N, C-alpha and C positions, 0 to 999 in steps of 0.2 A: 504492499499501500505506501501510496505516494502523499505525505500530506498538503504538499500544494497544488496537487492537481485536485484533490477532496476539497479544500479549500476555494480553490477557483470555482470549481462546478457547484459549490454552495452558492458562493455569489454569484453565477450567472443565475441560478434559479430564482434568487430572492430579486435581480433585478429586471427579472422579467415576470416578477409578481406570480411565482408558482409555487406558492404558500404551500399547500399540500405535497407538493413532488420533494419541493425542498426538506419537508419533515420526513417525508419518508427515506429519503435520501439518504440523512445524516441518520438516523435511527440504524437504516441498515447498515451504512459504515461503521457504526459505533460498535453492532453485533460482531460483523467481522474484525474489528479491531481487539477488541476482547478474545475472540476465538484463536487470533494469531499472538496475542500477548504483547499487544503493541500497545502497552500503556500511554507512552507520549501521545500517540493519535487520539485515543481515548479522551485523555484529558483534553484536549485541541477539542475534539466535536462537542463534549460535556460543555464548553465554556460557549460554544457557538449557539447549541439548544437553548443554553440558559439566558441567550440576550432573545433569540428567536420567539420562546415563550413567554418572555417578559413584555415583550413589545404585542403579542398578540393577546396579550391579558390572562396569559395562563400560568398564573403567579405559583401554586404550589409545584407545577411540572418545573418552572423554573429555579423554583429553592431548591428542590430535589437534585437536580443537575449541576448547580451549583456545589451541594453536601457532596456530590461522589466526584465531583473534582479535587477539590480539597483533599478528600480522604484519599486519591491516588496521588495528589503529591507529595502527601505526608509518606505514602508507602516509598515511593523512590526516593525520601530522603530531598527533596527541594525546600530548600531554606530562604530563605531572604533575597530572591532575584527579580528580576523584571516580569519573570512570567507568574511566578507565584503572586507577584504586585496585583496584575493584571487580571487574574482569577479573583481576587481578595475583591478587586472593583465588581466584579459582575457579581460576587455574594452581597455586595453592600447596594447595589443597586436593587437587585431580587428583592433584597429587606424592605428596601425603600418602597419600591412599586406595590408590595403586597401590604402596606401598611406597618411594618415592625420597623420603627424607626429609631427605637431605642438601640436595636440590633447593629441597626445602618452604620449609628453615628459611632459605637464600638468598633465595628471593620474603619471607618475611615480611621479612627486613632491610629489603628496596626499599620494601617498604608501610609499614612504619612511618616510613621517612625521609619519603616523599609527606604521609601523614596528619599530620608536624605542620603542612603548609603548610595545613592547612584545618580547626582544630579544632572548628569549628561541626559539623562532619558524625560527631555522636554516634552514629549507627546505624551509621555505619560502622566507628568504632571499636568499637561492641560487638561488631559481625561480628567485626574481627580479632581480637578478647579470646577470642571464643568457637570459634574456627577455630585458633586458633593454641595453644588449651588442648589441642585433638582432635591437632594435632600432639604436645605435649608429653608427651600420655597414650602414643602410640603409640610413640615414644622411651624410654617410663617413666618421664619425669621429674612424677611424680604434685605433689610440691609447687608445682613452675612452674606445672602444669595448673590446681592448685585456685587459685593466686594471680590467673591471667588471666581465672578465671569471677568470683573476686568482684569484679574490676573489671567487666566484663561486665552481672553481675548490678546492679551499683550503679550504671550508666549505666541499664538497661534499668527498672528500679523507678524511676527520677525522670522517667521520659518518660511524658506524657499517654496516650500508646498502646502502649504496653512493655510489655502484659498476655502478649503469645504469648512474645516476646522474653524475659520474665523468666520463664516456664515452660521455656522451652530451655536458658537459662543455669541453671536450678534442676537440670534433668534432669544435665544433665554436670555439676554442679558435685558432685551426689551420686555419680555415678561414680567422681571424682576422691576423695572422702572415704571409700567403700566401700573402696578399693584403696589407702589410708591407716588402714584400720582404725577409723574412726570415724561405724560404722553408725549410733549413736544420733543424729547431727547430722545425716547422711545422709537419715536417715528424716526429719526436721522439714524439712529443706531441700525434701526432695523432693513431701511431702504436696501444698502449695499448688500446683504442676505440675500434679500428676494431677489435680485439682479445674478447674483451669483448661482441660484438655485434654480431660477426660471430658466425653461425649456433643455435642461439637461436629459437624456436620452441614454441611459433609463434614466429616470429621477431619483433623487436622494430622499429618504422617509422623512428626513429633516426638514424637508420643504414645508410638510403640511404644519408644523410648528410655526414656521415664520408666517406662513396663510393667515394662521389662526391669530396671531398677534397681531397683525395688522390688522385684522377685523376686530380686535378688541377696540385699538386705537381708533379706527374710523366709529365704530361703537361709541365711543366716550366724546368725539367731535360731533354726535349725533346725524351723522352721515349714514343713517341705515340703510340703504338701499347698496350703498356701495361697500357697506361692512358684509353685508350679506352675501356679496359676491366671492369675496374672500372665503367666508366659510363654508361657501358650497365647494370650491375648490381644495377649501384644506379637507373636507369631507371624501371628497374623490381619491386624494393622495393616503389619507390614511386608510382608507378602504382596498386601496391597492396594494399596498406595502404591508398592513397589518392587521386588517380586518375592522370587524367594528369592535373595537375595545372600549374601554371605559373613556378615553380622550376622545374617540368618534362620540360616546354618549353626551360628556360637555361640550364640544363644538356646537352638537347639535342642539343642544338647549340654548346655547348662544345664539345661532342659526334663528330659532322659533322667535325668541326674542327680540331679534332683529326684523323680522316680519312681520311680527305686530306691531313694532314701532313704525314702519314704512307703511302701515294698512295694510297688509296679507301678502300672503305669499303668489308672486304672478303666476298666471296659467298661461304658457308659451305653448304656440304652434311647433311641430317639428324642427321647420327651419330656423326660427329662433333660436330653440334649445341649441340645434347645431350650430349656431354661430358663436353664441355665448360658448361654448365647447372648444369651439376653434378656437376665439380668440384666447379663450384660459391655458391651455395646452398646446392647440395646434400651431398658430405662430410664432410662439417662441421658441417651441422645438424647431421648428424650420429655418428662423432665424440663426441659432446659435449652430445648428448641426450642419446647415447647408445653403450657408450666406452667399457664397458665388454661386448657385443655382436658382438664387429668388427670381428673376426673371425669367425661368424658364418652368416654372411651377404655376398652375391654377390651382387653386380652393375653393371649392364650395360645396352645394348639396344641389345636384340636379339627377334627370334621369328618371327609373321607375318607384314608384312610391306616394303611397296618396301625399306625404308631406313636403315633396316635394311641387307638388301642384296648391299644397297651401290648403287641401281639403281633409287634412288627418283630426280624426277627432278622438273619445276616449276609445271605442274598439279599436283605434288603429294602432294602440302600443302593443296588441298581444303577438304582433312578431313582426321582424324586420324594422326595428325603430328604436331609438332611443340615440345618445350621444355619439356622431358619429361625423364624417365628411369626406369628401373625394378629395384627391389630391391626382390632377391631372398633369400629364407630362408628354411630350413627344417621341418619338420612339428612340432618337437620339438620345436624350435626356432619359429616358428608361434604362438602356442597354449600358450604363454609366452609373447611375444612381438608385434605379428601379428596387433593388432587393434590399438596399440599406435603407431607403424610403420608408419600404412597408416593413421593417424591422422597427424601425422607429415609432412608427406608427401604430404598430401593434403595441407596442411597450408604454403608450397612451393610457391613463384612469380609462377604464371600462363602463363607469358609472359618473352620475353629474346629475346635480340637482334633484338626487332621490330616484333616478331613473337609470335601470340598467338597460348595455346597449344588447339586445338580442335579435341576433343572425338565424333564420332558419339555413337549411342548405338550398331552398329556392330563391334566396336573396344575396347567398355569398356573389362577389363581385361587385355591388351595389356600390361601395365606399372601399375606403383605402386607397391603395395606388393603382392607377388606371392609365393604361394608353389611350392619348386623345383618339388615335386612327382606329383603335377595340370599341370606344365610345361610338365616335360617327360610323363604325359599321354597322353596330347593331340596330343603329336607329334610323339610317341616312341608307343602307344596303350597300356603302361603299366608304371607305377609310377616310373621306373629306367631305366638303359639300358638292352634292351632286349639280351637275352640271348639263345641259341640253336638254330638250324636253324629254326624250328615252329616259332619260336617269329620274329626272322629278316624277315622269308620269309612273313609274315604278315605285316610287316612296308612298309609304302609309303615313296617312295624317295623325294617328295616335301615336306614333312612333315619333314621329317628327315633333310634337307636343312633348315628348319626354326628352329630345335634344335641347329644348330652349327653354324650360321652366325650371323653377327653382330659382337661387341665388346663387352668385358667385361672391365670395370673400376676400377672395386676394387673386390677382391678377396684373402683376406689375407690369408685364408686356403689353396688356391687351387684349394679346391674340388669338386667346380662347374667346374673350367676349366678342371678338370682330367674327369669330367662325361663328356662333350662336345668332350672331346679331342678321350675318349672312344668310342662314337656314328662315330666319323670320322673312326676311324683306326679299327674298333672291328665288324665289318659286315663280316661274312665268305666268303671267296672267293667263295665257292660252290653256296652262295646266289646271290651276283656279278653278276657270270657267270648264273644262272638262271633266272634272272630277265633280263641279257642283252638278251638271247638267246628269251626270251617271246617279247620281243620289236623289235629285228632283225626280228622275224618272222610277228608283225605286220607292220613293214615297208616294208618289202618284199612283202604281201598279198595286201596290199593298195596301194604301189607306182609303184611295177613290175608284177602287176597281175590286182586287181581292176580297177585301172584307167585308163590304156588302153582298157581294154575289154567294161569299160561304155563310153568313146569314140567311139569305133567304134560303139556301140549300138546308138549313139547321146544320150544318157541320161547326160546331161551336170551337173546336180542337182548330180548324184551320183558319177560324175568324179570329182566334185569339195569336195565331203564329202570325198572322196578316197583321195585325195589328200593333205587335213587336215590333214587326219590321218597318213600319209605318214609324211608329214613335222613334225608333234610332235613326233613319235615314232624314226626316224631319229634324232632328236635334243636330245630324253631322253637318247638315244643307246649311242650317241656320251659321253654323259654325264658320262655314267655306264664304259664306254673306261677309260676316264679319272680320274675314281675314284672320281668321283665327284657327290654329291647328286643333283640330277637336281629340280630347283624351281619350284613355281608353274607357268603354261600357261602363265599367263602375263608376265613373265620375260624370260621363256625358252630358248628363242631366242636370247634375249640380254645375256643372262649367255651364251648360245653357242659360242658365238661369241668371247669369252675371254677362250676356252678351249685351254692347247697346242696340237698342232698338226692338229687338229681336227675344228678348230675356222675357218676355210674356210669354211665349212660346213654351217654356219650361214647366209654367203654371197649367198650361191648358194639357200637355202633356201628363200633368200630376194628374188633372180630373180623369183623363182617359184612362189612365192608370185603376182609379177607383169607381170606373165604370159611369161617371158622370159627363150626361150630355156628349156622348162618344162621339154620333154623326156631327153634331153641330160643331163639334172643337177640331174635328178632322177639316171640316171643308175653311172653319177660320183658320189653321195653322196653314192649310193651303193657300188662301189667301193673301196673307202676312208674305208667305214667301214669294207670290208673284207679286206684290207691290213691291216688294225689296229689290227684286232682279229688273222690273221697269226703273225704281229712283235708280239702281246703278246703271241705267242707260245699257244691260247688257240684250235687253229686246225690249220694243215697245209692242210687242204683240198681246192680245185680249185675251189669248187662250187660256182656257181657265182648266184646262186637264192636263195635270204635270208631265206625264210622257211625250205629250204631242209638243208640250213647252219646250222639254228639257232637249227635243233634236232641232230647235229653232237656236236652243243656245249651244248645242255643239256645235252649230254651223256656226254660228258666231265666232267660237272659240276655234274654225279652221283660218276664218277671216283675221283673228288676231294671229295668228301664227305666221300667215303671208305678211301680214303688217309687219310684224317685227324683222323679219328677214330683209324688206324694203329699208326699215328706219336703221335697220345695221349696215345697211350697204351705204345709206344715205349721210352716215355720222361719220362712214371712213374718208370718205368723200368729201366732206365738210371740212374734216381736218386738214387737208392736201390744200383747200384755196388759198390763196396768195391776195392776201388783200392790198391796197395799194398805201394805207397805212398802217401796215404790218398787222401780226395776228392778233384776231378780234377777240374780245372775252367770251363772247356767246360761244366759240369754236371749242370752249373749255368747260361749258358748261350743259352737259349731258342731260341733267335733270330738265331743265326749260327745253330744250330741244326735242327732248325724247317726248315730253310733256304734249308738247304742238304739235310733232308728228302723228302721235297717237290720237290724238283729240280727232284728226283729219280723217288718219285713214279708216280709223274703228266705225267711219259712218257711210264706207262705203259698201258696195256690193263686192263679192268673192269675184265675179266674170272680171271686174273691172281691177278688180287688184292683182289677179294673176297674171292680169296684160299689162302691167306695168312692171311688176317683177322679173318677165318677161323682157321688156325694155331695160329693165336694168341690167340683169344678167347680158344679155347681148351689149350693152354699153362697155360693161367688163372685162367682155371678150374681147371687142375691139380697140382695149385700152383708152376708152375716153371716160370724162367726169360730168355728167350730168349737173351737179352742182356747180360747177363751175360754170359751164354752159347756161344755167338759168340765169349766173349772176351778170353773166356776156350779155344776155339780151336786156337783163334790166338797163343796163348803162347806155342804152340809147335813150331813156328818158333822162336818167342821172348823170350819166357823163359820157356825153354825144362825142366829144375828142378821143377820149378813150375806147367809146365804142366802134369807132371809125377803125381801129388798128385792130380788133380784136376781130372784127364784123369776117373778115374772110374765113377765120379758126371757125366760126359756128356753122350747125347743118343749116342751109336754105328752108325758109318757110314757103309753101305755095300758097298762091293766093286763097283756093279751097280752102287749106288749113288754116289761114289766120282770121280768112271770114270765120269759121265756125269757131273759131277760139273769142274772136270778139264779140259773136254771139252770148256766147258763155259767158265771158267777163262783163258786160251790160246785165244779166240777171242776178250774177253774185253781187256785182256793184250794190244793185237795189237790195237786196238783202242787207246789207252791210250798212247800206244805208235805214233800214228800216229796224236793225238792231240797234244803231248809235240812236236813234229814236227813242228807243225805248232804255237803253241801258247807257246813257252819255258818260257817265265813269269809268265803266268797264270800256265804251267803246275807245274814251280818250287816253287810258292807258295802252291800246295798240296803236296800229302804224295809221297815219293818216289815211282816208280813204279814196282819193282821186289822182289821178296820174298829173294832171294840173299843179297840185300843190307838191310834187318831189322838188328836191333839191340835191345837192351832189352830200348832204348829210342825213339825206331822209331819204327813204322809200315807201310809197304809198303803199297800200291794198292791193290797188287796180295793177299798177306796175308789177310788183311781185308777181302777182297772180298769174301775171302775163308772161313775164318769163317762165315759171314753172310750166305753164300748158305748152310753152314752146317747146319745151323737150320734150316732149308725150310722143310717142308713136302717131300715126295715121291712128291703126286701128284704137290705140290708147284714148286718144282723144275722141274720138267718134263713141267710145262707149261710156266716156266721162260727159259728153254733152248731152248721151240718151239716160243718165244718172242724174244729169239735172233737171233735166225736163222732167222726170217720173216724181224727184221730188217736189220742183213745183207744180206739176199737177195735184199733187197729195198737199197744196197749200200748205206746204212746210218752208222752212226756213234754215239752208243749213248753215250759215254763217251764227244763226243761234244755236243750232245742235253742234255747233262744233264749239263754240264757247259753253254751252253746258257741260260737254264733256270734259272742257279746260278746266272749269272751274271746280268741279268733283273731284279730279284730280290731283289739285291744288288742295281738297280736304273742304271745302264750301260745301253746302248740302243744297244749295240751289244759284241760279243769276242772283236773284233777288239779295239773297245772303249776302253773296259776293260783291253787289253793287254797292250795297248800305256801310260795307265795310271800306268800300275803295276810297 
């Protein structure tokens, strides 16, 4: 048997807070040492067990171990040596902890006499003063205790490796000063100790005493809520290292008093509980142990679990719940420190604020160290933010909700938060509308068709299934309309109740589930969904059967897909346009550019859009830039001299094409004049209307439109002309239609609202 290896293993188990294993291991080693006649090892283990039992509140076992250690020392003839002195210190401590104060004082007298024989043992002397101070405290001799601790602190701080001993002495000294009503000095003495202890992995069990002492100081300052935070952290550390012993009971009483003074114990949602736990233990651990990687680490709580959605309640605490957090790292960082990070996380307290972390096999992998790529792969289907229509169409909204829910507690680089932001906002509009069409079709099929027909047949089971399908699809569609990812079914309806404008749907679904006015509520829900679709200008159809309405919505999604390809090509060409005065600010403003172009193209029909897309593809193949050509045509009015220079490079406009173009322009200028009369403020913020108002610095709506139509192919211009005639025949105003889309993309509810705020 190797005593060094045994002590190392005991330290490992205790540092990892595996108390039962540590006790079992020490007793096994004790039996083996006895059977092999290794008295020296028996003495060492008895001393270790004595301290272990004392800290765990098992005082009789502690005293027995001390007695056996002393007996063995006598048997081998150990006299007045440092080892004998250390053993007697253990015995003195055991007596003090078990309330046998007189016996303890007798031990300290013997120890003092021994210490005079080896003054070089300063560490042992500091331990003597620290432990004697605890005895003085138990006896109520606070001045004596203070004197001992000041001597212990002096010894520790002149020692090159006395940082922890200094922190221990400071913590104990602070307790004395508090009892002597010198809280001001106690706070100054204690603050460095807390900094020494904070964030160590594994933590030092003396940290609990420092935390409890700071709680006492804050309590005396009537800062009861802050005191409670320190008491809560102290209890976590006590339970981690020593279990629920008498010190735990004392601090629990102090905590109750603090909460009573503070107005009661707070009832925390899971996310807030975890945030406080992270601030108490997680952030300090990361700062101390991984300082060079802080900008590579993100921490928080997100993913699966009701607490990530903010919907947790009393029932949620029965599984996969409790103080915890996630540490997200990229693949490179994981390869470097992933194992060490997880080990440090595992050494943190398992309880906080009276709640123990409960993890079932189903819930493993939700907390602790997680690769960002694995997190994204689980919820997006790929190890990154989805790209392109196909990848986005393959996503599940309930999984996307897991990727963006919860809270981030630390992300110094902001990279992980940016990933989550992009998942929230980057889903293509066409994908959102396709998903909407699918859910509306399901809602209509199940609620408007299958449910009443099942009732007519007397098939109550089929009616029940149809009703269930309707409620789920309707709630899902409501989330899509509100541009929010719907959570998994358990929380789908609770989430629906929080949706803007459509939250009432959740109440109707609740009524349906109770059998109240089922058919009436189905009709009301369908009408609300239809009205919201029209409000968002996804369709202006009056169709009230959702499956047929879904077909029109899906067709609009197809138009959006074509529009986005057109706009993408335009933006690339626009970026390459060279202006007379240098690069224009608008060439770096994608948001404004995309809103302006979407507002226009989303109003077009599919045939017209496909024709323009063919024009653009042909231009790309020929190496032409239609945007440069558009601005070239516009210069005929705004910069005639420059136009003369570039005229030969522009495609020729036939008389027939020019005539059609001007006929179209006359209609659209009339529409813009009507719009300006109705909404003068909005119109005033846009271009002037007429070509005669052009200046070198100002291009009118009419001139801009002329330049754009001049770039269209003959086929596209004819289709566009037919489109304009159809809009006119329906007595609609395309300028108004485009502006209405534009203001809604900017977040206004209507043209009237935007006009009022212009």
